N, CA, C and O atoms as a printed pandas DataFrame, in Angstrom:
     atom_number atom_name residue_name chain_id  residue_number  x_coord  y_coord  z_coord
0              1         N          MET        A               1   -4.165   19.775    7.266
1              2        CA          MET        A               1   -5.209   18.578    6.624
2              3         C          MET        A               1   -5.506   17.982    4.994
3              4         O          MET        A               1   -6.013   18.596    4.056
4              5         N          LEU        A               2   -5.100   16.858    5.029
5              6        CA          LEU        A               2   -5.567   16.112    3.625
6              7         C          LEU        A               2   -6.749   15.931    3.437
7              8         O          LEU        A               2   -7.547   15.714    4.348
8              9         N          THR        A               3   -7.065   15.996    2.122
9             10        CA          THR        A               3   -8.666   16.301    1.420
10            11         C          THR        A               3   -8.174   15.142    0.167
11            12         O          THR        A               3   -7.079   14.936   -0.355
12            13         N          LYS        A               4   -9.774   14.403   -0.064
13            14        CA          LYS        A               4   -9.668   13.792   -1.241
14            15         C          LYS        A               4  -10.357   14.364   -1.820
15            16         O          LYS        A               4  -11.241   15.163   -1.508
16            17         N          ASP        A               5   -9.892   13.882   -3.009
17            18        CA          ASP        A               5  -11.281   14.485   -4.146
18            19         C          ASP        A               5  -11.997   13.400   -4.504
19            20         O          ASP        A               5  -11.489   12.316   -4.791
20            21         N          LEU        A               6  -13.787   13.769   -4.501
21            22        CA          LEU        A               6  -14.586   12.932   -4.595
22            23         C          LEU        A               6  -15.037   12.899   -5.763
23            24         O          LEU        A               6  -15.487   11.855   -6.236
24            25         N          SER        A               7  -14.995   14.043   -6.438
25            26        CA          SER        A               7  -15.703   14.157   -7.347
26            27         C          SER        A               7  -16.117   13.261   -8.759
27            28         O          SER        A               7  -15.261   12.462   -9.139
28            29         N          VAL        A               8  -17.078   13.335   -9.356
29            30        CA          VAL        A               8  -17.860   12.063   -9.851
30            31         C          VAL        A               8  -18.373   13.055  -10.913
31            32         O          VAL        A               8  -18.844   14.155  -10.620
32            33         N          THR        A               9  -18.237   12.549  -12.259
33            34        CA          THR        A               9  -18.883   13.146  -13.537
34            35         C          THR        A               9  -19.813   11.745  -13.882
35            36         O          THR        A               9  -19.542   10.564  -14.100
36            37         N          PHE        A              10  -21.446   12.812  -13.778
37            38        CA          PHE        A              10  -22.283   11.685  -14.272
38            39         C          PHE        A              10  -23.058   12.296  -15.866
39            40         O          PHE        A              10  -23.393   13.480  -15.909
40            41         N          CYS        A              11  -23.210   11.684  -16.694
41            42        CA          CYS        A              11  -23.961   12.366  -17.738
42            43         C          CYS        A              11  -23.866   13.446  -18.474
43            44         O          CYS        A              11  -24.675   14.033  -19.192
44            45         N          GLY        A              12  -22.210   13.723  -18.062
45            46        CA          GLY        A              12  -21.528   15.151  -18.784
46            47         C          GLY        A              12  -21.419   16.135  -18.008
47            48         O          GLY        A              12  -20.832   17.164  -18.342
48            49         N          VAL        A              13  -22.091   15.919  -16.604
49            50        CA          VAL        A              13  -22.016   16.696  -15.625
50            51         C          VAL        A              13  -21.351   16.408  -14.404
51            52         O          VAL        A              13  -21.474   15.356  -13.775
52            53         N          LYS        A              14  -20.381   17.735  -13.972
53            54        CA          LYS        A              14  -19.517   16.910  -12.862
54            55         C          LYS        A              14  -19.986   17.742  -11.657
55            56         O          LYS        A              14  -20.338   18.921  -11.625
56            57         N          PHE        A              15  -19.886   16.659  -10.494
57            58        CA          PHE        A              15  -20.303   17.177   -9.535
58            59         C          PHE        A              15  -19.122   16.767   -8.105
59            60         O          PHE        A              15  -18.318   15.844   -8.236
60            61         N          PRO        A              16  -19.174   17.349   -7.196
61            62        CA          PRO        A              16  -18.307   17.928   -6.211
62            63         C          PRO        A              16  -17.551   16.378   -5.223
63            64         O          PRO        A              16  -16.461   15.944   -4.851
64            65         N          ASN        A              17  -19.039   16.033   -5.185
65            66        CA          ASN        A              17  -19.227   15.120   -4.524
66            67         C          ASN        A              17  -20.098   13.946   -5.200
67            68         O          ASN        A              17  -20.785   14.285   -6.165
68            69         N          PRO        A              18  -20.138   12.613   -4.795
69            70        CA          PRO        A              18  -21.351   11.569   -5.455
70            71         C          PRO        A              18  -22.977   11.960   -4.557
71            72         O          PRO        A              18  -24.081   11.883   -5.096
72            73         N          PHE        A              19  -22.719   12.391   -3.046
73            74        CA          PHE        A              19  -23.583   12.766   -2.569
74            75         C          PHE        A              19  -24.695   13.412   -2.559
75            76         O          PHE        A              19  -24.611   14.308   -1.719
76            77         N          CYS        A              20  -26.462   13.400   -3.466
77            78        CA          CYS        A              20  -26.989   14.067   -3.808
78            79         C          CYS        A              20  -28.358   14.115   -2.515
79            80         O          CYS        A              20  -28.428   13.352   -1.551
80            81         N          LEU        A              21  -29.071   14.925   -2.762
81            82        CA          LEU        A              21  -30.290   14.577   -1.476
82            83         C          LEU        A              21  -30.725   14.070   -2.372
83            84         O          LEU        A              21  -29.975   13.906   -3.334
84            85         N          SER        A              22  -32.185   13.579   -2.457
85            86        CA          SER        A              22  -33.048   13.262   -2.818
86            87         C          SER        A              22  -34.648   13.618   -3.170
87            88         O          SER        A              22  -35.321   13.980   -2.205
88            89         N          SER        A              23  -35.241   13.552   -4.337
89            90        CA          SER        A              23  -36.683   14.542   -4.452
90            91         C          SER        A              23  -37.358   14.217   -3.270
91            92         O          SER        A              23  -37.864   13.119   -3.041
92            93         N          SER        A              24  -37.361   15.926   -1.950
93            94        CA          SER        A              24  -37.709   15.140   -1.000
94            95         C          SER        A              24  -38.534   17.013   -0.935
95            96         O          SER        A              24  -38.638   17.767   -1.902
96            97         N          PRO        A              25  -39.004   17.308    0.557
97            98        CA          PRO        A              25  -39.355   18.412    1.032
98            99         C          PRO        A              25  -37.798   19.301    1.507
99           100         O          PRO        A              25  -37.779   20.522    1.664
100          101         N          VAL        A              26  -36.606   18.431    1.676
101          102        CA          VAL        A              26  -35.845   18.952    1.893
102          103         C          VAL        A              26  -35.283   20.263    1.062
103          104         O          VAL        A              26  -34.883   21.312    1.566
104          105         N          GLY        A              27  -35.366   19.887   -0.536
105          106        CA          GLY        A              27  -34.617   20.530   -1.680
106          107         C          GLY        A              27  -36.008   21.390   -2.220
107          108         O          GLY        A              27  -35.852   21.504   -3.436
108          109         N          ASN        A              28  -37.286   22.034   -1.823
109          110        CA          ASN        A              28  -38.519   22.289   -2.431
110          111         C          ASN        A              28  -38.202   23.404   -2.483
111          112         O          ASN        A              28  -39.164   23.991   -2.978
112          113         N          CYS        A              29  -37.186   24.310   -2.210
113          114        CA          CYS        A              29  -37.179   25.946   -2.089
114          115         C          CYS        A              29  -35.930   26.306   -1.819
115          116         O          CYS        A              29  -35.324   25.758   -0.898
116          117         N          TYR        A              30  -35.257   27.454   -2.720
117          118        CA          TYR        A              30  -34.753   28.405   -2.774
118          119         C          TYR        A              30  -33.079   27.787   -1.474
119          120         O          TYR        A              30  -31.980   27.238   -1.555
120          121         N          GLU        A              31  -34.021   28.406   -0.444
121          122        CA          GLU        A              31  -33.343   28.702    0.717
122          123         C          GLU        A              31  -32.333   27.395    1.144
123          124         O          GLU        A              31  -31.150   27.258    1.455
124          125         N          MET        A              32  -33.252   26.722    1.010
125          126        CA          MET        A              32  -33.134   25.024    1.559
126          127         C          MET        A              32  -32.022   24.457    0.376
127          128         O          MET        A              32  -31.210   23.602    0.730
128          129         N          CYS        A              33  -32.013   24.843   -0.707
129          130        CA          CYS        A              33  -31.157   24.113   -1.798
130          131         C          CYS        A              33  -30.058   25.300   -1.300
131          132         O          CYS        A              33  -28.952   24.775   -1.427
132          133         N          ALA        A              34  -29.953   26.183   -0.970
133          134        CA          ALA        A              34  -28.777   26.979   -0.940
134          135         C          ALA        A              34  -27.893   26.555    0.369
135          136         O          ALA        A              34  -26.669   26.631    0.473
136          137         N          LYS        A              35  -28.944   26.034    1.457
137          138        CA          LYS        A              35  -27.973   25.558    2.621
138          139         C          LYS        A              35  -27.521   23.826    2.455
139          140         O          LYS        A              35  -26.503   23.327    2.934
140          141         N          ALA        A              36  -28.465   23.181    1.735
141          142        CA          ALA        A              36  -27.887   22.371    1.031
142          143         C          ALA        A              36  -26.283   22.055    0.596
143          144         O          ALA        A              36  -25.428   21.204    0.843
144          145         N          TYR        A              37  -26.446   23.477   -0.335
145          146        CA          TYR        A              37  -25.367   22.848   -1.284
146          147         C          TYR        A              37  -23.803   23.648   -0.509
147          148         O          TYR        A              37  -22.627   23.355   -0.723
148          149         N          ASP        A              38  -24.506   24.946    0.618
149          150        CA          ASP        A              38  -23.252   25.390    1.852
150          151         C          ASP        A              38  -22.666   24.184    2.186
151          152         O          ASP        A              38  -21.517   23.871    1.873
152          153         N          THR        A              39  -23.444   23.496    2.824
153          154        CA          THR        A              39  -22.812   22.331    3.762
154          155         C          THR        A              39  -22.233   21.353    3.104
155          156         O          THR        A              39  -21.684   20.347    3.554
156          157         N          GLY        A              40  -22.398   21.732    1.895
157          158        CA          GLY        A              40  -21.235   20.390    0.921
158          159         C          GLY        A              40  -22.248   19.818    0.324
159          160         O          GLY        A              40  -21.658   19.234   -0.585
160          161         N          TRP        A              41  -23.296   19.588    0.202
161          162        CA          TRP        A              41  -23.630   18.348   -1.196
162          163         C          TRP        A              41  -23.496   18.438   -2.437
163          164         O          TRP        A              41  -23.252   19.543   -2.922
164          165         N          GLY        A              42  -23.585   17.635   -3.014
165          166        CA          GLY        A              42  -22.816   17.479   -4.560
166          167         C          GLY        A              42  -24.274   17.820   -5.224
167          168         O          GLY        A              42  -24.227   18.728   -6.054
168          169         N          GLY        A              43  -25.121   17.438   -5.073
169          170        CA          GLY        A              43  -26.479   17.879   -5.704
170          171         C          GLY        A              43  -27.756   17.550   -4.953
171          172         O          GLY        A              43  -27.945   17.047   -3.846
172          173         N          ILE        A              44  -28.753   18.090   -6.112
173          174        CA          ILE        A              44  -29.860   18.470   -5.203
174          175         C          ILE        A              44  -31.343   17.152   -6.371
175          176         O          ILE        A              44  -31.110   17.586   -7.499
176          177         N          VAL        A              45  -31.847   16.650   -6.464
177          178        CA          VAL        A              45  -32.523   15.827   -6.966
178          179         C          VAL        A              45  -34.133   16.256   -7.280
179          180         O          VAL        A              45  -34.912   15.794   -6.447
180          181         N          PHE        A              46  -34.829   17.171   -8.489
181          182        CA          PHE        A              46  -35.750   17.276   -8.180
182          183         C          PHE        A              46  -37.113   16.681   -8.668
183          184         O          PHE        A              46  -36.471   15.748   -9.150
184          185         N          LYS        A              47  -38.311   16.388   -8.962
185          186        CA          LYS        A              47  -39.320   16.053   -8.853
186          187         C          LYS        A              47  -40.078   16.492  -10.534
187          188         O          LYS        A              47  -40.595   15.939  -11.506
188          189         N          THR        A              48  -39.712   17.826  -10.041
189          190        CA          THR        A              48  -40.300   18.735  -11.016
190          191         C          THR        A              48  -40.218   20.138  -11.150
191          192         O          THR        A              48  -40.703   20.848  -10.268
192          193         N          ILE        A              49  -39.522   20.760  -12.400
193          194        CA          ILE        A              49  -39.148   22.084  -12.401
194          195         C          ILE        A              49  -39.543   23.250  -13.219
195          196         O          ILE        A              49  -39.687   23.102  -14.432
196          197         N          GLY        A              50  -39.700   24.207  -12.749
197          198        CA          GLY        A              50  -40.492   24.547  -13.736
198          199         C          GLY        A              50  -40.510   26.579  -13.647
199          200         O          GLY        A              50  -40.540   27.162  -12.563
200          201         N          PHE        A              51  -40.493   27.073  -14.553
201          202        CA          PHE        A              51  -41.131   28.453  -14.345
202          203         C          PHE        A              51  -42.184   28.896  -13.557
203          204         O          PHE        A              51  -42.009   29.745  -12.683
204          205         N          SER        A              52  -43.094   28.473  -13.753
205          206        CA          SER        A              52  -44.363   29.080  -12.453
206          207         C          SER        A              52  -45.215   27.827  -12.109
207          208         O          SER        A              52  -44.953   27.037  -13.016
208          209         N          PRO        A              53  -45.881   27.386  -11.474
209          210        CA          PRO        A              53  -46.724   25.694  -11.029
210          211         C          PRO        A              53  -47.540   25.781  -11.752
211          212         O          PRO        A              53  -47.811   26.841  -12.316
212          213         N          PRO        A              54  -48.122   24.749  -11.926
213          214        CA          PRO        A              54  -49.015   24.260  -13.280
214          215         C          PRO        A              54  -50.503   24.771  -12.464
215          216         O          PRO        A              54  -51.591   24.643  -13.027
């Protein structure tokens, strides 16, 4: 099977493809982020990220 290279570089960061999940409940925990990565999403946009909740 032939595959196409869909990788993109944005602000110096290389993504495997241009499809990213938006900031939403879908990416609010590690398990969901890992599942998105495993299914082929190129990235995840976080609203806020930190070591502990404010």
